[in-house]
N, C-alpha and C positions, 0 to 999 in steps of 0.2 A: 628515575625520579629521585631526589635527594633524602636523606636521613633526615626524620622529622625531628629525631633528638636535638638539631641544634638548632629550632626554633623556639626561644624563648617566651611561653605564653602571655608572661605580663608585659613585655614588650612590643606586641604585634600591634595592639590597639592603640599606642601613643600618636599624638600628635605631631607630626612632623615640621618644624620651624619653616616660615613663609621666606621662600627666596625670591630672588628677582625673576619677575617673570612679565609676560606681554599685556598684565592687566594691574592697574593700581588696586584692586580688590579682590585679588587673589585671595583663594582660602587656603588653610592648610590641610595637608594629606591627613587623611584618616582612614586606616585598616581595620576593618571589622573582624579579621581572623583570628581566631582564638583555637590553637593547635591540640590542648585538652580537648576541648569541647569537641571540636570537628572530628578528631580521631576515635572518641568513645562513640560519637553517632556513628563512626562508618563501621564500627564492630559491633554495633547494635542496630546495624540496618536500616538505619534513619535515613529519611530524604529518598524522594522519587527519582526513577531513574526515567530520564529522558534520552530517545533515540539511542538508546544502548548506554549514555553517560550516565556515571552517577551524580548526586549532589556532591558529593565531596570533590570530584575532580572538576565541576562547574567552578565551585568556591576557589581552587588552588588558581586556577587560570584569571581567574577575578581578582586575586589577592594581591595587595600591594607588597606585602613580605615577600612575597615570590617572584613577580616582577622584577625587583632589585637583586635578584639572586640569578638574572638569566648569565648564563656562559655559555660558551662555545661546546657543543655536544659532536659537533662531527663537520668535518670538510669534505664536500663532494666534488672530485676531480675528472674531468674526461672532454668539459670544453677548449676549444682553440681560440676562443673570442669571448666577447664580454657577455655576459649571462643577462637577459634583459626582460624573462620572462618566467614566473614559476607559480605552479598550482597544483595544491595536493587534491587527490580524489575523494570522491565522499566520504570513503570510512579511513582516509587520512594514511593509508599502509603505503601509498606512491606519490611519488613526488615529482611533476614533470616540469622542463626546464628546457628554454629554447634561446639560442646565443646568437652572435654574429658571425658563426660558423656555418650557418644556415642546418643544423641537426637541431633535433631534438632528442632529450635523454629522458627515461622515466627509470626514477631512483628507487631502490629500496633505502630509503633514508636511514632506517632503522640499523641495519648492517651498514652502512655507508658504502652501499656499491651501487654501480648502475647496471639495472635489471637487462635493459638494451637500448639502443639508439636508431635513429634511422633520419636520413634526409629528407626535410620537411617539405620539398619542393620549390621553396621560393628561391628567389633569386637574390633577395638581400637580407639585412639584418632582419632576424624573427622578433617581433616585438612582443608578441604576447601568446601563450598557448592555452588551451582549458580543457580538462574532461567536461564533456558532455553529462548533465547528470542522468540518472536513470537508464544507463545503457551498459552497464558493467565493466566502467572502462574500455571499452572498444571504439567509443569515437571520440576523436580530439580534433578540436577545432584551431587553427593558428591566423594571425596574421601579422605582415611585416611590412620593412619600407619599401616593398616593390608595389604596395598597392592591394595587393592578393589577400583575400580571405581563402583557406583550404580546409580540407575535412580528411585526416588522416583515420583511415580503419584499421585498428588493433586486434591481433587475434589473443585469445584465453592463454596459448603457449608463448607468447612474448615475442611476437612478431609484427612487423607493419605489413599488411597485405597490399597497401598501396595509398597514395594521395591523389585528391582531384581537387580543382577551383571550384569555387562557390561564388566567388564575385571579384569584381575587380573596381576598386577606388581612383579616382585620378589624382593621386598622390597617397604619400604614406598611410598605410592602415595602422594605427597605435593600439586600440583597445577594442576587446569583445567585450558583450555583458550577457551572461546567462541568466534565463528565467529558472527562477526556483522551483517552478510546476511543470515544465515542459523537458521534454527529453528531445525535442527536434527545433524549436524556435529559440533564436538568439538575435542580438543587435552587433553593428560594428559600424564604426566611424572611421572618419579619416581627414587628411589635409584639405579633402577636397568640399569640406563642411556639409558632407553627405552622411545621413545614417540610414543605414539598412536593415531590414527586416529579413533574418535569411531563417528557410523551413529545410530542413534537411529531405522532406520529401515532395520538395515544389523542385524545378529546374531552374527556375530564375529569381533571384532575390529582388525585394520589394523597397524600393526606395522611399521610405515613410517621411523625411523631411528635410531640408537644405536649412541650415542655421544660417540667419544672416542678421547684421546690426547697421542700422541705416542705409541699406541696400548693399552692404558690403559682406561679403563670405566670410565667416569664421571659420578657420582651419580648427579642427577638433583634435585634441590629443586625449579625451578621458570621454569614456561612458559607462554606466554602472545603473542597473536594473534594480527596482524597491524590492526589497527581500519579502513584502508580505502585499504588495500589490503590482505583480509584473506587466501589468500594462503601464506602469509608471517608470521612467528613465531618466536619469541625471547626465548632462554632457559639459564638458568644460573645455576651452580651447584659446586661441591668439587673442583673447581680449579678457577684462577683468570679470565678466559676470559668468555666474552659474545658472544654466536654465535647464528647466525640468518640462517635461512633455509628457504628454498621455497617448500613447498609441494608439488609442480606440478611437481618439477624435481631434487629428491633425488638421486645422484648416489654414491654409498662409494666408487668408484675408480677414482672421480674428487672432490678433495679436501674434501674427506670423507661427501660430501652432502651439504657442510657447503656454504653459500653465502657470506657472510661478518663474520667478527671476530672482537672484540674490546676487548681492556685491558688497562688500564693508564700505562703510559711510564713509571712510577716508581716502577710498580709492575712487569714487565717483567724481565726476566732473574735473579730475585732476590729469597731468600731463603722465603719470606713471605710465611705463612701458608693462605694468606687472599681468603676464597669464597664467590661466588657470593649468597647471600641468596634470593634476589629478583632481577628481571628484568623486566619492564615494558615500553611500548609504551607511547608517549604524545597523544594527541588529534586527531592529523592528521597523527601519524607514522611517523614523518621525525626525530625525536629523541628518544632516549632510555636511560633511566633511570636505574642506578644499584647501589644496595646497599651492600658493602662487610664485613662480621664480621670481628671485631676488625680493621676496617679501615673505610674510609668516603665513602661518596656517589658522585658517578660520572656520568655528561651527556655526551653520547654520540652522534654526527652528523650522524644519520641513510643514509642520503643521500648520503655520501661517500663511495666507492667501496671498497670490497673485505677488506683486515686486515688493521686496523688503530690502531695506539698506542695515537692517540691524544684523549683527551677529552676537551668538551666544558666547563666544569663547575665542581667545586668540591665544596662540601657541607659538612661542620665539626661543631662540637658542641656535638652532641649526642654520642652514644655509642653503638654498635650492636656487643653484644659477649654471651649473655647467651643463645639467642633462635635462630631459625631460622626467622629473622627478615625480614617483608615485608617493602615494600616503595611504595609512589604512587604521581601521580600528584594532584593538586587541582586548579579546578577553571576552567571554560569554554572552554579555550584555554591554560590550561596547564601552567597560573600564576606561579603556587607556587610548591614548593616541599613538601612533608610531610612526616615524618618518627616517630616510635615509638623508646625509648631510654631504656637501662638497669635502668636509674634513676627513670623510671616512668613516663616521662615527654614526649607529645608531641613536636615536633620541626616542625617551618612552616617557610621556608625560600622563600623568594621571588626568582625566576628564574634565572633571568638574574643578577642581583646584587650578588647573593650568599648569603645575609645579611638575618639573624633570625628577622622576623617581629614579631613572635610571639612564645611563649611555654607556656605548663601549663599542671600540673599534671592530670595523667587519670588513674593512676593503683595503688592502695593501698599496692598491692603485691610487684610492683618496677616495672615491666616488660611490655611493651607495645607493642603489636605484629601487629595487624592488625587495617588498617585504610581503611576505605569505606567511599569516597566521595558520596553526593546524586548525582544521575544524572542531575537534575534540579536547584537545590535550593543551598543555600549556608549553607549547612548540612554536619556535618561529623560524622561519627559513628566510633568508637574505642574498641577495647578490648585487652586483655592480660591475665597477670596470675589470675587476679579477675575473680568471676565466675559471672561475670554482663558485660553487653555493656553502654558502655555511648555514648550519643549524644549531639554533640556540635554545637549552633548557634551563628551568632553574635546579641546576645543580650546586651551585656555589656553598659552602658551608656559612658563609655570612654575607650580609645584603651589602651590596656596591656601597662605597663611602663616598663616591661621587667626585675622587682624587682630579684636580684641574679641570673641573666644569667651567669654574667663572672664568678663567685664563681660554679655554674653549669657545665660550661664547663671545667674550671680548673679539677675539679673533675673526671670529665669523660676521660679526656685526661691524669691524672695521675694513674687513675685505668687501660687504657689501656696499658700503659706504665710499669706497674710494674705487670701486668697479669704473670703468670706462663706461658711459653711456653711448651705446650703438643706436644710431636712428633707422627707423623703419626704410626708409629709404635705401642704405647702405644694406640692409638685410634681405630686402626684396630684390636688389640688383643684383646680389651674389647667388640667390636662389635663382633667378631666371639664368644667369651665367652657366649655372651648374645643370639645370633642366635642360637646357641647348645643347651642353656639351655631351651628356649623357644619350639624347636622342641621336645625335649626331653620330657616336661610337655606337649606338644600336647597328643604326642603317648599316656602317660600315662592316659591322661583324655580318650582319643579314647578307650584305652583298658577296663576301668572301665566305659564304655558307660555314661560317665559326660560329657555332650555338654554345654561348657560356654556361652549358649545364643546366638543361631543363628536362622535365619529365615526358613533356611530347610536344610537337610542333604545335599544336592547339595552344599551349601556354605560351609559346613564343609570339603570335599574333596578340594574346590577350593583355601580354606587357606592354605593347606600343600601346594598346586603348588604354590600360588604366593605370599606368605608372608614369608617374612624372617626377616622384621625389626619391625615387630608389636609385641603387647603384648597381652596377653589373656586376657578378659573380666573379670576374676576372682578376679584380684588384681587391686589396682589404678592406673590409667593412668596418664604418666607425660607430660607434654609439655617438645617435643623434641628439644634436644639440638644441636649446629650448630656445 
């Protein structure tokens, strides 16, 4: 952590001038951090500890002043493909990463080295990997473009005992959702529009819903469980709606099982091709954040009932087009919104004011996809098209001056407005051709007894059943396009 001597106590609470943003009524940024008062309180032992984290640490994570001081702490090298997945364990001492190279690395990020790595058992791009809670970091689940959801059993000695398949989607499986109160149950979603409830104690997954709009299946790119109500989860995918389900009571004949439905008013009834690439809850589940491709990021009020076209806030300046891009909250009480961009930068907005308080380069190849905040510290891990993971901490002696921000925002806006409009017919036709080609290639490999690297013959049959959007391991895997 940086020295506190560089923080001026009287400058910390100043209002920041309002700059251009997505809303005409954007508020100025106000930081309540006062270094003299907070350091004195820490020395006197003031403030309660929650989950082993002091009040001082929580305030540091939520401070605008420290958010402006984020700078690169470490670069973790070891993958040979795009890094699509990041996840800290419960204590925050380990960081798991999944990549197009089909390997999963477990990092000791503090010492900037890999503790160990193992083959995921997947046949195509690993899209997500997560430590199961309350398991002592011994269970790690993953999903990938091959449609499979797999479990890796890890040992305390730093090795992987093996992996096994838990489920197969008929299409790429993009995201997993862990439940805050369960060490056995989690959700998965995929481009087959299906959501599975998986229990590590059961042999088969439970398909709890299929997302549809006007009897058309909606390919799903994102799923996240409410941290305070684990039976509730939100999904987003290949249309402009964010849908909330209650796993306890999903009835297809009642609103198609949907409890709530959100969409920005300006996208309703338009010809916009905007899709939801990621949707997540805030720290207490009262708000939902959604990122749209070639559109902005919107914040919705989850306390509202049923269908709502009203959004609380809109965050602009970045560009989400080249990949299925993530978005996240940052801070112990979700004080900030953080997103990657096609320009290779990470953008950090103060949630209530909609103002960009920091931005910094994080990917040499030009696209940042994944953002993973540390569960307890002011640390942010990011990855993208680069074959490395970057870890950022508030180590800078001076806050970011946001040099060049206006030019970057203007360039992102111009590129979005001048981007060619690709029709759904062309996209679907290309997808159909690729799926047919992959199935034909798999048949030829099977007939010639050339298995492209699988953990068992059982998985070979399962891939043919469950994977339509994947790629064979024999060729170079690419990051998925939105």
